[in-house]
All heavy atoms as a GROMACS GRO file, in nm:
protein
  614
    1MET      N    1   0.084  -0.118   0.000
    1MET     CA    2   0.000   0.000   0.000
    1MET      C    3   0.088   0.124   0.000
    1MET      O    4   0.183   0.134   0.075
    1MET     CB    5  -0.091   0.000   0.123
    1MET     CG    6  -0.177   0.122   0.132
    1MET     SD    7  -0.275   0.140   0.282
    1MET     CE    8  -0.373  -0.005   0.279
    2GLN      N    9   0.056   0.219  -0.087
    2GLN     CA   10   0.131   0.343  -0.097
    2GLN      C   11   0.088   0.438   0.014
    2GLN      O   12  -0.030   0.451   0.043
    2GLN     CB   13   0.105   0.406  -0.232
    2GLN     CG   14   0.180   0.535  -0.253
    2GLN     CD   15   0.149   0.596  -0.389
    2GLN    OE1   16   0.070   0.543  -0.465
    2GLN    NE2   17   0.210   0.707  -0.419
    3THR      N   18   0.184   0.505   0.074
    3THR     CA   19   0.156   0.604   0.177
    3THR      C   20   0.160   0.743   0.116
    3THR      O   21   0.252   0.776   0.043
    3THR     CB   22   0.259   0.595   0.291
    3THR    OG1   23   0.257   0.463   0.344
    3THR    CG2   24   0.228   0.694   0.400
    4ILE      N   25   0.058   0.821   0.143
    4ILE     CA   26   0.048   0.958   0.092
    4ILE      C   27   0.050   1.052   0.212
    4ILE      O   28  -0.021   1.028   0.310
    4ILE     CB   29  -0.081   0.979   0.010
    4ILE    CG1   30  -0.085   0.882  -0.107
    4ILE    CG2   31  -0.093   1.122  -0.036
    4ILE    CD1   32  -0.215   0.882  -0.181
    5SER      N   33   0.130   1.158   0.204
    5SER     CA   34   0.136   1.250   0.316
    5SER      C   35   0.001   1.319   0.334
    5SER      O   36  -0.073   1.342   0.239
    5SER     CB   37   0.245   1.355   0.295
    5SER     OG   38   0.201   1.457   0.208
    6HIS      N   39  -0.029   1.349   0.458
    6HIS     CA   40  -0.155   1.416   0.492
    6HIS      C   41  -0.165   1.550   0.422
    6HIS      O   42  -0.270   1.588   0.369
    6HIS     CB   43  -0.164   1.433   0.644
    6HIS     CG   44  -0.295   1.488   0.690
    6HIS    ND1   45  -0.311   1.621   0.720
    6HIS    CD2   46  -0.415   1.430   0.711
    6HIS    CE1   47  -0.436   1.642   0.757
    6HIS    NE2   48  -0.501   1.528   0.752
    7ASP      N   49  -0.055   1.627   0.417
    7ASP     CA   50  -0.057   1.759   0.352
    7ASP      C   51  -0.086   1.747   0.203
    7ASP      O   52  -0.162   1.825   0.147
    7ASP     CB   53   0.076   1.831   0.373
    7ASP     CG   54   0.097   1.872   0.518
    7ASP    OD1   55  -0.004   1.883   0.592
    7ASP    OD2   56   0.212   1.894   0.558
    8LEU      N   57  -0.026   1.648   0.138
    8LEU     CA   58  -0.050   1.627  -0.005
    8LEU      C   59  -0.195   1.588  -0.029
    8LEU      O   60  -0.258   1.636  -0.122
    8LEU     CB   61   0.044   1.519  -0.061
    8LEU     CG   62   0.026   1.485  -0.208
    8LEU    CD1   63   0.050   1.607  -0.295
    8LEU    CD2   64   0.119   1.372  -0.247
    9LEU      N   65  -0.247   1.504   0.057
    9LEU     CA   66  -0.386   1.461   0.044
    9LEU      C   67  -0.481   1.579   0.054
    9LEU      O   68  -0.570   1.596  -0.029
    9LEU     CB   69  -0.419   1.358   0.152
    9LEU     CG   70  -0.557   1.295   0.148
    9LEU    CD1   71  -0.574   1.214   0.020
    9LEU    CD2   72  -0.577   1.207   0.269
   10LEU      N   73  -0.460   1.664   0.151
   10LEU     CA   74  -0.547   1.781   0.168
   10LEU      C   75  -0.530   1.881   0.054
   10LEU      O   76  -0.626   1.944   0.012
   10LEU     CB   77  -0.521   1.849   0.302
   10LEU     CG   78  -0.569   1.773   0.425
   10LEU    CD1   79  -0.534   1.850   0.552
   10LEU    CD2   80  -0.717   1.746   0.420
   11ALA      N   81  -0.410   1.894   0.002
   11ALA     CA   82  -0.385   1.988  -0.107
   11ALA      C   83  -0.453   1.943  -0.236
   11ALA      O   84  -0.485   2.025  -0.321
   11ALA     CB   85  -0.236   2.003  -0.130
   12SER      N   86  -0.478   1.814  -0.249
   12SER     CA   87  -0.533   1.765  -0.374
   12SER      C   88  -0.682   1.735  -0.368
   12SER      O   89  -0.739   1.686  -0.463
   12SER     CB   90  -0.458   1.637  -0.416
   12SER     OG   91  -0.478   1.536  -0.320
   13GLY      N   92  -0.747   1.764  -0.256
   13GLY     CA   93  -0.888   1.732  -0.245
   13GLY      C   94  -0.962   1.823  -0.151
   13GLY      O   95  -0.911   1.925  -0.105
   14ILE      N   96  -1.084   1.783  -0.123
   14ILE     CA   97  -1.173   1.859  -0.035
   14ILE      C   98  -1.197   1.777   0.091
   14ILE      O   99  -1.242   1.663   0.081
   14ILE     CB  100  -1.308   1.886  -0.104
   14ILE    CG1  101  -1.287   1.970  -0.230
   14ILE    CG2  102  -1.407   1.953  -0.010
   14ILE    CD1  103  -1.410   1.979  -0.317
   15PRO      N  104  -1.168   1.832   0.208
   15PRO     CA  105  -1.200   1.759   0.330
   15PRO      C  106  -1.352   1.741   0.342
   15PRO      O  107  -1.427   1.839   0.330
   15PRO     CB  108  -1.147   1.846   0.443
   15PRO     CG  109  -1.053   1.942   0.379
   15PRO     CD  110  -1.100   1.958   0.237
   16VAL      N  111  -1.396   1.620   0.360
   16VAL     CA  112  -1.539   1.591   0.370
   16VAL      C  113  -1.573   1.573   0.517
   16VAL      O  114  -1.526   1.479   0.581
   16VAL     CB  115  -1.577   1.465   0.289
   16VAL    CG1  116  -1.722   1.428   0.312
   16VAL    CG2  117  -1.549   1.487   0.142
   17VAL      N  118  -1.654   1.664   0.568
   17VAL     CA  119  -1.690   1.660   0.709
   17VAL      C  120  -1.834   1.616   0.731
   17VAL      O  121  -1.874   1.589   0.844
   17VAL     CB  122  -1.664   1.795   0.779
   17VAL    CG1  123  -1.516   1.828   0.778
   17VAL    CG2  124  -1.744   1.907   0.712
   18ASP      N  125  -1.912   1.613   0.622
   18ASP     CA  126  -2.051   1.569   0.633
   18ASP      C  127  -2.102   1.530   0.494
   18ASP      O  128  -2.033   1.548   0.394
   18ASP     CB  129  -2.139   1.676   0.697
   18ASP     CG  130  -2.137   1.809   0.624
   18ASP    OD1  131  -2.116   1.811   0.500
   18ASP    OD2  132  -2.157   1.912   0.688
   19THR      N  133  -2.222   1.476   0.489
   19THR     CA  134  -2.278   1.428   0.364
   19THR      C  135  -2.306   1.542   0.266
   19THR      O  136  -2.294   1.524   0.145
   19THR     CB  137  -2.407   1.348   0.388
   19THR    OG1  138  -2.502   1.429   0.458
   19THR    CG2  139  -2.378   1.222   0.469
   20LYS      N  140  -2.339   1.659   0.318
   20LYS     CA  141  -2.368   1.773   0.230
   20LYS      C  142  -2.241   1.820   0.157
   20LYS      O  143  -2.246   1.856   0.039
   20LYS     CB  144  -2.431   1.887   0.308
   20LYS     CG  145  -2.573   1.853   0.354
   20LYS     CD  146  -2.642   1.974   0.410
   20LYS     CE  147  -2.778   1.942   0.467
   20LYS     NZ  148  -2.867   1.868   0.383
   21THR      N  149  -2.129   1.819   0.226
   21THR     CA  150  -2.002   1.857   0.164
   21THR      C  151  -1.965   1.760   0.053
   21THR      O  152  -1.925   1.801  -0.056
   21THR     CB  153  -1.889   1.860   0.269
   21THR    OG1  154  -1.925   1.950   0.374
   21THR    CG2  155  -1.758   1.905   0.207
   22LEU      N  156  -1.981   1.632   0.079
   22LEU     CA  157  -1.952   1.531  -0.022
   22LEU      C  158  -2.047   1.547  -0.141
   22LEU      O  159  -2.004   1.544  -0.257
   22LEU     CB  160  -1.961   1.390   0.036
   22LEU     CG  161  -1.934   1.276  -0.061
   22LEU    CD1  162  -1.798   1.290  -0.128
   22LEU    CD2  163  -1.946   1.142   0.012
   23GLY      N  164  -2.174   1.564  -0.114
   23GLY     CA  165  -2.272   1.582  -0.221
   23GLY      C  166  -2.240   1.703  -0.308
   23GLY      O  167  -2.248   1.695  -0.431
   24SER      N  168  -2.202   1.812  -0.246
   24SER     CA  169  -2.167   1.933  -0.320
   24SER      C  170  -2.044   1.911  -0.407
   24SER      O  171  -2.038   1.958  -0.521
   24SER     CB  172  -2.142   2.050  -0.225
   24SER     OG  173  -2.260   2.088  -0.160
   25ALA      N  174  -1.946   1.840  -0.353
   25ALA     CA  175  -1.825   1.810  -0.430
   25ALA      C  176  -1.857   1.722  -0.550
   25ALA      O  177  -1.804   1.744  -0.660
   25ALA     CB  178  -1.721   1.743  -0.340
   26LEU      N  179  -1.944   1.625  -0.531
   26LEU     CA  180  -1.982   1.537  -0.642
   26LEU      C  181  -2.064   1.612  -0.747
   26LEU      O  182  -2.046   1.591  -0.867
   26LEU     CB  183  -2.058   1.416  -0.589
   26LEU     CG  184  -1.974   1.320  -0.504
   26LEU    CD1  185  -2.061   1.211  -0.445
   26LEU    CD2  186  -1.859   1.262  -0.582
   27ARG      N  187  -2.150   1.703  -0.703
   27ARG     CA  188  -2.226   1.785  -0.797
   27ARG      C  189  -2.131   1.871  -0.881
   27ARG      O  190  -2.145   1.881  -1.004
   27ARG     CB  191  -2.325   1.876  -0.725
   27ARG     CG  192  -2.402   1.968  -0.821
   27ARG     CD  193  -2.495   2.066  -0.751
   27ARG     NE  194  -2.596   1.999  -0.671
   27ARG     CZ  195  -2.602   2.003  -0.538
   27ARG    NH1  196  -2.514   2.075  -0.469
   27ARG    NH2  197  -2.695   1.940  -0.472
   28ALA      N  198  -2.033   1.933  -0.815
   28ALA     CA  199  -1.936   2.017  -0.886
   28ALA      C  200  -1.859   1.934  -0.990
   28ALA      O  201  -1.837   1.979  -1.102
   28ALA     CB  202  -1.840   2.083  -0.787
   29ARG      N  203  -1.820   1.813  -0.953
   29ARG     CA  204  -1.747   1.726  -1.045
   29ARG      C  205  -1.836   1.690  -1.166
   29ARG      O  206  -1.791   1.694  -1.280
   29ARG     CB  207  -1.701   1.600  -0.973
   29ARG     CG  208  -1.638   1.496  -1.060
   29ARG     CD  209  -1.506   1.542  -1.118
   29ARG     NE  210  -1.445   1.431  -1.191
   29ARG     CZ  211  -1.345   1.442  -1.273
   29ARG    NH1  212  -1.289   1.560  -1.292
   29ARG    NH2  213  -1.297   1.338  -1.336
   30ARG      N  214  -1.961   1.656  -1.139
   30ARG     CA  215  -2.054   1.623  -1.248
   30ARG      C  216  -2.065   1.738  -1.346
   30ARG      O  217  -2.057   1.721  -1.468
   30ARG     CB  218  -2.192   1.587  -1.191
   30ARG     CG  219  -2.298   1.569  -1.301
   30ARG     CD  220  -2.435   1.541  -1.246
   30ARG     NE  221  -2.490   1.638  -1.154
   30ARG     CZ  222  -2.544   1.755  -1.191
   30ARG    NH1  223  -2.548   1.792  -1.318
   30ARG    NH2  224  -2.595   1.836  -1.100
   31LYS      N  225  -2.082   1.858  -1.292
   31LYS     CA  226  -2.097   1.975  -1.378
   31LYS      C  227  -1.969   2.005  -1.455
   31LYS      O  228  -1.974   2.044  -1.572
   31LYS     CB  229  -2.140   2.096  -1.294
   31LYS     CG  230  -2.284   2.085  -1.247
   31LYS     CD  231  -2.327   2.208  -1.172
   31LYS     CE  232  -2.475   2.200  -1.136
   31LYS     NZ  233  -2.523   2.325  -1.075
   32THR      N  234  -1.854   1.986  -1.392
   32THR     CA  235  -1.726   2.005  -1.459
   32THR      C  236  -1.714   1.910  -1.578
   32THR      O  237  -1.661   1.947  -1.683
   32THR     CB  238  -1.609   1.980  -1.361
   32THR    OG1  239  -1.614   2.079  -1.259
   32THR    CG2  240  -1.474   1.987  -1.432
   33LEU      N  241  -1.765   1.789  -1.563
   33LEU     CA  242  -1.760   1.690  -1.671
   33LEU      C  243  -1.867   1.716  -1.777
   33LEU      O  244  -1.867   1.652  -1.882
   33LEU     CB  245  -1.776   1.550  -1.613
   33LEU     CG  246  -1.662   1.501  -1.525
   33LEU    CD1  247  -1.698   1.369  -1.459
   33LEU    CD2  248  -1.533   1.489  -1.605
   34GLY      N  249  -1.959   1.808  -1.748
   34GLY     CA  250  -2.063   1.843  -1.845
   34GLY      C  251  -2.181   1.747  -1.848
   34GLY      O  252  -2.255   1.744  -1.947
   35TYR      N  253  -2.200   1.671  -1.741
   35TYR     CA  254  -2.311   1.577  -1.734
   35TYR      C  255  -2.430   1.638  -1.662
   35TYR      O  256  -2.415   1.716  -1.569
   35TYR     CB  257  -2.272   1.450  -1.657
   35TYR     CG  258  -2.165   1.366  -1.721
   35TYR    CD1  259  -2.061   1.316  -1.645
   35TYR    CD2  260  -2.169   1.334  -1.856
   35TYR    CE1  261  -1.962   1.236  -1.703
   35TYR    CE2  262  -2.072   1.255  -1.914
   35TYR     CZ  263  -1.968   1.207  -1.837
   35TYR     OH  264  -1.871   1.128  -1.893
   36THR      N  265  -2.549   1.597  -1.704
   36THR     CA  266  -2.670   1.630  -1.628
   36THR      C  267  -2.692   1.519  -1.525
   36THR      O  268  -2.631   1.412  -1.533
   36THR     CB  269  -2.793   1.638  -1.721
   36THR    OG1  270  -2.817   1.506  -1.775
   36THR    CG2  271  -2.772   1.739  -1.832
   37GLN      N  272  -2.783   1.544  -1.432
   37GLN     CA  273  -2.818   1.439  -1.337
   37GLN      C  274  -2.876   1.319  -1.411
   37GLN      O  275  -2.848   1.205  -1.373
   37GLN     CB  276  -2.918   1.491  -1.234
   37GLN     CG  277  -2.858   1.586  -1.133
   37GLN     CD  278  -2.956   1.628  -1.025
   37GLN    OE1  279  -3.078   1.621  -1.042
   37GLN    NE2  280  -2.904   1.671  -0.912
   38GLU      N  281  -2.951   1.344  -1.514
   38GLU     CA  282  -3.011   1.235  -1.592
   38GLU      C  283  -2.904   1.153  -1.663
   38GLU      O  284  -2.915   1.030  -1.672
   38GLU     CB  285  -3.112   1.291  -1.693
   38GLU     CG  286  -3.238   1.347  -1.630
   38GLU     CD  287  -3.218   1.487  -1.569
   38GLU    OE1  288  -3.116   1.555  -1.596
   38GLU    OE2  289  -3.305   1.527  -1.490
   39ASP      N  290  -2.798   1.220  -1.713
   39ASP     CA  291  -2.687   1.148  -1.776
   39ASP      C  292  -2.623   1.049  -1.679
   39ASP      O  293  -2.600   0.933  -1.711
   39ASP     CB  294  -2.577   1.244  -1.825
   39ASP     CG  295  -2.619   1.334  -1.938
   39ASP    OD1  296  -2.711   1.299  -2.015
   39ASP    OD2  297  -2.558   1.443  -1.951
   40VAL      N  298  -2.593   1.098  -1.559
   40VAL     CA  299  -2.527   1.015  -1.459
   40VAL      C  300  -2.619   0.903  -1.414
   40VAL      O  301  -2.576   0.788  -1.397
   40VAL     CB  302  -2.478   1.099  -1.339
   40VAL    CG1  303  -2.418   1.012  -1.231
   40VAL    CG2  304  -2.376   1.202  -1.385
   41ALA      N  305  -2.745   0.934  -1.395
   41ALA     CA  306  -2.842   0.831  -1.355
   41ALA      C  307  -2.844   0.719  -1.459
   41ALA      O  308  -2.840   0.600  -1.423
   41ALA     CB  309  -2.980   0.892  -1.339
   42SER      N  310  -2.844   0.754  -1.585
   42SER     CA  311  -2.846   0.655  -1.692
   42SER      C  312  -2.717   0.572  -1.693
   42SER      O  313  -2.719   0.451  -1.708
   42SER     CB  314  -2.866   0.724  -1.826
   42SER     OG  315  -2.864   0.631  -1.930
   43MET      N  316  -2.603   0.639  -1.678
   43MET     CA  317  -2.474   0.571  -1.679
   43MET      C  318  -2.462   0.468  -1.567
   43MET      O  319  -2.401   0.363  -1.584
   43MET     CB  320  -2.358   0.672  -1.663
   43MET     CG  321  -2.336   0.759  -1.783
   43MET     SD  322  -2.210   0.891  -1.766
   43MET     CE  323  -2.142   0.876  -1.606
   44LEU      N  324  -2.519   0.501  -1.451
   44LEU     CA  325  -2.502   0.417  -1.332
   44LEU      C  326  -2.624   0.330  -1.302
   44LEU      O  327  -2.626   0.259  -1.202
   44LEU     CB  328  -2.471   0.505  -1.210
   44LEU     CG  329  -2.343   0.586  -1.219
   44LEU    CD1  330  -2.331   0.679  -1.099
   44LEU    CD2  331  -2.221   0.495  -1.228
   45SER      N  332  -2.726   0.338  -1.388
   45SER     CA  333  -2.852   0.267  -1.363
   45SER      C  334  -2.914   0.309  -1.230
   45SER      O  335  -2.967   0.226  -1.156
   45SER     CB  336  -2.832   0.115  -1.369
   45SER     OG  337  -2.787   0.075  -1.496
   46PHE      N  338  -2.906   0.438  -1.201
   46PHE     CA  339  -2.968   0.499  -1.084
   46PHE      C  340  -3.092   0.575  -1.131
   46PHE      O  341  -3.101   0.614  -1.248
   46PHE     CB  342  -2.876   0.600  -1.016
   46PHE     CG  343  -2.760   0.544  -0.938
   46PHE    CD1  344  -2.738   0.407  -0.927
   46PHE    CD2  345  -2.672   0.629  -0.875
   46PHE    CE1  346  -2.632   0.358  -0.854
   46PHE    CE2  347  -2.566   0.581  -0.801
   46PHE     CZ  348  -2.545   0.445  -0.790
   47SER      N  349  -3.181   0.604  -1.040
   47SER     CA  350  -3.291   0.694  -1.074
   47SER      C  351  -3.238   0.837  -1.063
   47SER      O  352  -3.147   0.864  -0.984
   47SER     CB  353  -3.408   0.675  -0.978
   47SER     OG  354  -3.374   0.723  -0.849
   48PRO      N  355  -3.295   0.929  -1.141
   48PRO     CA  356  -3.255   1.070  -1.126
   48PRO      C  357  -3.277   1.121  -0.983
   48PRO      O  358  -3.200   1.203  -0.933
   48PRO     CB  359  -3.344   1.144  -1.226
   48PRO     CG  360  -3.375   1.041  -1.331
   48PRO     CD  361  -3.387   0.911  -1.254
   49ARG      N  362  -3.379   1.070  -0.918
   49ARG     CA  363  -3.404   1.112  -0.780
   49ARG      C  364  -3.289   1.071  -0.687
   49ARG      O  365  -3.247   1.148  -0.600
   49ARG     CB  366  -3.535   1.052  -0.729
   49ARG     CG  367  -3.564   1.094  -0.587
   49ARG     CD  368  -3.693   1.039  -0.537
   49ARG     NE  369  -3.713   1.080  -0.399
   49ARG     CZ  370  -3.827   1.079  -0.337
   49ARG    NH1  371  -3.935   1.038  -0.399
   49ARG    NH2  372  -3.836   1.119  -0.214
   50LEU      N  373  -3.235   0.949  -0.707
   50LEU     CA  374  -3.122   0.905  -0.626
   50LEU      C  375  -3.001   0.995  -0.648
   50LEU      O  376  -2.933   1.034  -0.552
   50LEU     CB  377  -3.086   0.759  -0.656
   50LEU     CG  378  -2.965   0.703  -0.583
   50LEU    CD1  379  -2.982   0.711  -0.432
   50LEU    CD2  380  -2.938   0.560  -0.626
   51VAL      N  381  -2.975   1.032  -0.772
   51VAL     CA  382  -2.864   1.122  -0.801
   51VAL      C  383  -2.885   1.255  -0.727
   51VAL      O  384  -2.792   1.308  -0.665
   51VAL     CB  385  -2.850   1.145  -0.953
   51VAL    CG1  386  -2.751   1.257  -0.983
   51VAL    CG2  387  -2.807   1.015  -1.021
   52GLY      N  388  -3.005   1.308  -0.730
   52GLY     CA  389  -3.035   1.432  -0.659
   52GLY      C  390  -3.016   1.416  -0.508
   52GLY      O  391  -2.963   1.506  -0.442
   53ASP      N  392  -3.060   1.303  -0.455
   53ASP     CA  393  -3.044   1.278  -0.311
   53ASP      C  394  -2.896   1.274  -0.272
   53ASP      O  395  -2.856   1.327  -0.169
   53ASP     CB  396  -3.111   1.146  -0.271
   53ASP     CG  397  -3.263   1.154  -0.268
   53ASP    OD1  398  -3.318   1.267  -0.275
   53ASP    OD2  399  -3.327   1.047  -0.259
   54ILE      N  400  -2.815   1.210  -0.355
   54ILE     CA  401  -2.670   1.203  -0.327
   54ILE      C  402  -2.611   1.344  -0.328
   54ILE      O  403  -2.536   1.382  -0.237
   54ILE     CB  404  -2.599   1.113  -0.430
   54ILE    CG1  405  -2.639   0.966  -0.409
   54ILE    CG2  406  -2.447   1.130  -0.421
   54ILE    CD1  407  -2.594   0.871  -0.519
   55GLU      N  408  -2.645   1.422  -0.429
   55GLU     CA  409  -2.589   1.556  -0.441
   55GLU      C  410  -2.639   1.652  -0.334
   55GLU      O  411  -2.570   1.748  -0.301
   55GLU     CB  412  -2.619   1.613  -0.580
   55GLU     CG  413  -2.542   1.538  -0.689
   55GLU     CD  414  -2.559   1.601  -0.825
   55GLU    OE1  415  -2.636   1.698  -0.840
   55GLU    OE2  416  -2.492   1.551  -0.918
   56ARG      N  417  -2.754   1.626  -0.277
   56ARG     CA  418  -2.805   1.708  -0.166
   56ARG      C  419  -2.752   1.659  -0.032
   56ARG      O  420  -2.774   1.722   0.071
   56ARG     CB  421  -2.957   1.709  -0.165
   56ARG     CG  422  -3.019   1.798  -0.270
   56ARG     CD  423  -3.168   1.814  -0.253
   56ARG     NE  424  -3.240   1.687  -0.267
   56ARG     CZ  425  -3.271   1.628  -0.383
   56ARG    NH1  426  -3.236   1.685  -0.496
   56ARG    NH2  427  -3.337   1.515  -0.386
   57GLY      N  428  -2.680   1.548  -0.033
   57GLY     CA  429  -2.622   1.498   0.090
   57GLY      C  430  -2.720   1.430   0.183
   57GLY      O  431  -2.701   1.429   0.304
   58ARG      N  432  -2.826   1.372   0.127
   58ARG     CA  433  -2.924   1.302   0.212
   58ARG      C  434  -2.855   1.186   0.284
   58ARG      O  435  -2.790   1.103   0.221
   58ARG     CB  436  -3.040   1.251   0.129
   58ARG     CG  437  -3.125   1.366   0.081
   58ARG     CD  438  -3.263   1.332   0.055
   58ARG     NE  439  -3.315   1.232   0.147
   58ARG     CZ  440  -3.441   1.217   0.173
   58ARG    NH1  441  -3.528   1.296   0.117
   58ARG    NH2  442  -3.483   1.124   0.254
   59GLU      N  443  -2.872   1.182   0.412
   59GLU     CA  444  -2.804   1.082   0.494
   59GLU      C  445  -2.863   0.943   0.482
   59GLU      O  446  -2.803   0.846   0.527
   59GLU     CB  447  -2.802   1.129   0.639
   59GLU     CG  448  -2.719   1.255   0.658
   59GLU     CD  449  -2.716   1.304   0.801
   59GLU    OE1  450  -2.774   1.239   0.889
   59GLU    OE2  451  -2.654   1.409   0.824
   60THR      N  452  -2.977   0.930   0.420
   60THR     CA  453  -3.041   0.799   0.407
   60THR      C  454  -2.991   0.720   0.287
   60THR      O  455  -3.024   0.602   0.272
   60THR     CB  456  -3.194   0.814   0.398
   60THR    OG1  457  -3.225   0.899   0.286
   60THR    CG2  458  -3.251   0.872   0.526
   61VAL      N  459  -2.911   0.782   0.200
   61VAL     CA  460  -2.858   0.712   0.083
   61VAL      C  461  -2.748   0.616   0.130
   61VAL      O  462  -2.662   0.653   0.209
   61VAL     CB  463  -2.800   0.812  -0.019
   61VAL    CG1  464  -2.736   0.739  -0.136
   61VAL    CG2  465  -2.907   0.908  -0.067
   62GLY      N  466  -2.752   0.493   0.081
   62GLY     CA  467  -2.652   0.394   0.121
   62GLY      C  468  -2.513   0.432   0.074
   62GLY      O  469  -2.495   0.488  -0.034
   63PHE      N  470  -2.415   0.398   0.155
   63PHE     CA  471  -2.277   0.433   0.123
   63PHE      C  472  -2.231   0.369  -0.007
   63PHE      O  473  -2.158   0.429  -0.085
   63PHE     CB  474  -2.182   0.394   0.237
   63PHE     CG  475  -2.041   0.436   0.211
   63PHE    CD1  476  -2.004   0.568   0.219
   63PHE    CD2  477  -1.945   0.342   0.176
   63PHE    CE1  478  -1.874   0.609   0.192
   63PHE    CE2  479  -1.814   0.381   0.150
   63PHE     CZ  480  -1.779   0.514   0.158
   64GLY      N  481  -2.276   0.248  -0.034
   64GLY     CA  482  -2.239   0.180  -0.157
   64GLY      C  483  -2.283   0.259  -0.280
   64GLY      O  484  -2.211   0.265  -0.381
   65LYS      N  485  -2.400   0.320  -0.273
   65LYS     CA  486  -2.450   0.401  -0.384
   65LYS      C  487  -2.366   0.528  -0.401
   65LYS      O  488  -2.333   0.568  -0.512
   65LYS     CB  489  -2.597   0.440  -0.363
   65LYS     CG  490  -2.691   0.322  -0.360
   65LYS     CD  491  -2.710   0.262  -0.496
   65LYS     CE  492  -2.817   0.155  -0.491
   65LYS     NZ  493  -2.830   0.085  -0.618
   66VAL      N  494  -2.331   0.590  -0.289
   66VAL     CA  495  -2.248   0.711  -0.295
   66VAL      C  496  -2.110   0.676  -0.351
   66VAL      O  497  -2.056   0.748  -0.435
   66VAL     CB  498  -2.236   0.777  -0.156
   66VAL    CG1  499  -2.140   0.896  -0.160
   66VAL    CG2  500  -2.372   0.820  -0.104
   67LEU      N  501  -2.054   0.565  -0.308
   67LEU     CA  502  -1.924   0.521  -0.358
   67LEU      C  503  -1.930   0.492  -0.508
   67LEU      O  504  -1.841   0.532  -0.583
   67LEU     CB  505  -1.878   0.398  -0.281
   67LEU     CG  506  -1.738   0.346  -0.312
   67LEU    CD1  507  -1.634   0.453  -0.289
   67LEU    CD2  508  -1.708   0.224  -0.228
   68ALA      N  509  -2.035   0.427  -0.553
   68ALA     CA  510  -2.051   0.399  -0.696
   68ALA      C  511  -2.062   0.529  -0.775
   68ALA      O  512  -2.006   0.542  -0.884
   68ALA     CB  513  -2.173   0.311  -0.719
   69TYR      N  514  -2.135   0.626  -0.722
   69TYR     CA  515  -2.151   0.756  -0.787
   69TYR      C  516  -2.015   0.824  -0.799
   69TYR      O  517  -1.977   0.871  -0.907
   69TYR     CB  518  -2.248   0.842  -0.706
   69TYR     CG  519  -2.281   0.975  -0.769
   69TYR    CD1  520  -2.393   0.991  -0.848
   69TYR    CD2  521  -2.200   1.086  -0.750
   69TYR    CE1  522  -2.424   1.112  -0.906
   69TYR    CE2  523  -2.229   1.207  -0.809
   69TYR     CZ  524  -2.341   1.220  -0.886
   69TYR     OH  525  -2.371   1.341  -0.944
   70ALA      N  526  -1.942   0.831  -0.689
   70ALA     CA  527  -1.810   0.896  -0.690
   70ALA      C  528  -1.716   0.827  -0.788
   70ALA      O  529  -1.651   0.893  -0.870
   70ALA     CB  530  -1.750   0.895  -0.549
   71THR      N  531  -1.711   0.697  -0.783
   71THR     CA  532  -1.624   0.621  -0.872
   71THR      C  533  -1.662   0.644  -1.018
   71THR      O  534  -1.575   0.660  -1.104
   71THR     CB  535  -1.630   0.471  -0.837
   71THR    OG1  536  -1.592   0.454  -0.700
   71THR    CG2  537  -1.537   0.389  -0.924
   72GLY      N  538  -1.790   0.647  -1.045
   72GLY     CA  539  -1.838   0.670  -1.180
   72GLY      C  540  -1.797   0.805  -1.237
   72GLY      O  541  -1.782   0.821  -1.357
   73LEU      N  542  -1.776   0.903  -1.148
   73LEU     CA  543  -1.733   1.036  -1.190
   73LEU      C  544  -1.582   1.052  -1.181
   73LEU      O  545  -1.529   1.162  -1.202
   73LEU     CB  546  -1.800   1.144  -1.106
   73LEU     CG  547  -1.951   1.158  -1.123
   73LEU    CD1  548  -2.003   1.269  -1.031
   73LEU    CD2  549  -1.989   1.188  -1.266
   74GLY      N  550  -1.511   0.944  -1.148
   74GLY     CA  551  -1.366   0.951  -1.138
   74GLY      C  552  -1.316   1.017  -1.012
   74GLY      O  553  -1.207   1.074  -1.008
   75VAL      N  554  -1.394   1.009  -0.905
   75VAL     CA  555  -1.356   1.068  -0.776
   75VAL      C  556  -1.319   0.955  -0.681
   75VAL      O  557  -1.398   0.863  -0.661
   75VAL     CB  558  -1.472   1.151  -0.715
   75VAL    CG1  559  -1.437   1.199  -0.576
   75VAL    CG2  560  -1.507   1.267  -0.806
   76ASP      N  561  -1.199   0.962  -0.625
   76ASP     CA  562  -1.156   0.864  -0.526
   76ASP      C  563  -1.192   0.916  -0.387
   76ASP      O  564  -1.170   1.033  -0.356
   76ASP     CB  565  -1.004   0.843  -0.531
   76ASP     CG  566  -0.960   0.777  -0.660
   76ASP    OD1  567  -1.034   0.692  -0.712
   76ASP    OD2  568  -0.849   0.811  -0.709
   77LEU      N  569  -1.248   0.828  -0.306
   77LEU     CA  570  -1.272   0.862  -0.165
   77LEU      C  571  -1.158   0.799  -0.085
   77LEU      O  572  -1.138   0.678  -0.091
   77LEU     CB  573  -1.407   0.807  -0.119
   77LEU     CG  574  -1.528   0.860  -0.195
   77LEU    CD1  575  -1.657   0.801  -0.138
   77LEU    CD2  576  -1.533   1.013  -0.189
   78ILE      N  577  -1.085   0.881  -0.012
   78ILE     CA  578  -0.965   0.837   0.058
   78ILE      C  579  -0.985   0.865   0.207
   78ILE      O  580  -1.016   0.977   0.245
   78ILE     CB  581  -0.841   0.910   0.006
   78ILE    CG1  582  -0.823   0.880  -0.143
   78ILE    CG2  583  -0.718   0.872   0.087
   78ILE    CD1  584  -0.717   0.963  -0.210
   79ALA      N  585  -0.962   0.764   0.287
   79ALA     CA  586  -0.969   0.781   0.433
   79ALA      C  587  -0.828   0.813   0.483
   79ALA      O  588  -0.733   0.743   0.453
   79ALA     CB  589  -1.021   0.653   0.499
   80ALA      N  590  -0.818   0.921   0.557
   80ALA     CA  591  -0.688   0.963   0.611
   80ALA      C  592  -0.706   1.004   0.756
   80ALA      O  593  -0.808   1.060   0.793
   80ALA     CB  594  -0.633   1.080   0.531
   81GLU      N  595  -0.605   0.975   0.833
   81GLU     CA  596  -0.608   1.017   0.974
   81GLU      C  597  -0.593   1.168   0.982
   81GLU      O  598  -0.524   1.229   0.903
   81GLU     CB  599  -0.495   0.950   1.050
   81GLU     CG  600  -0.512   0.802   1.065
   81GLU     CD  601  -0.398   0.739   1.143
   81GLU    OE1  602  -0.318   0.813   1.205
   81GLU    OE2  603  -0.391   0.616   1.141
   82ARG      N  604  -0.663   1.227   1.081
   82ARG     CA  605  -0.651   1.372   1.102
   82ARG      C  606  -0.544   1.397   1.204
   82ARG      O  607  -0.511   1.323   1.285
   82ARG     CB  608  -0.782   1.429   1.154
   82ARG     CG  609  -0.888   1.426   1.050
   82ARG     CD  610  -1.014   1.494   1.095
   82ARG     NE  611  -1.097   1.394   1.161
   82ARG     CZ  612  -1.179   1.416   1.260
   82ARG    NH1  613  -1.190   1.535   1.310
   82ARG    NH2  614  -1.251   1.322   1.311
   0.00000   0.00000   0.00000
């Protein structure tokens, strides 16, 4: 396993402190890629409502779905010690 310095990790990403922060980051990535919510829903076989729930940071969305969404947009979720 490769070790990445904490400073490098923070410099290259957004610290996620809650579901809303993660959802906002994923929405920004989607828009940067030029996709609509419907595009992403179709790509991942999700409903458009689920995509909206993820981007709004709804806490009831399963982590597996959020992880699939992030991965589908080319976003890595990295756990790092604070």
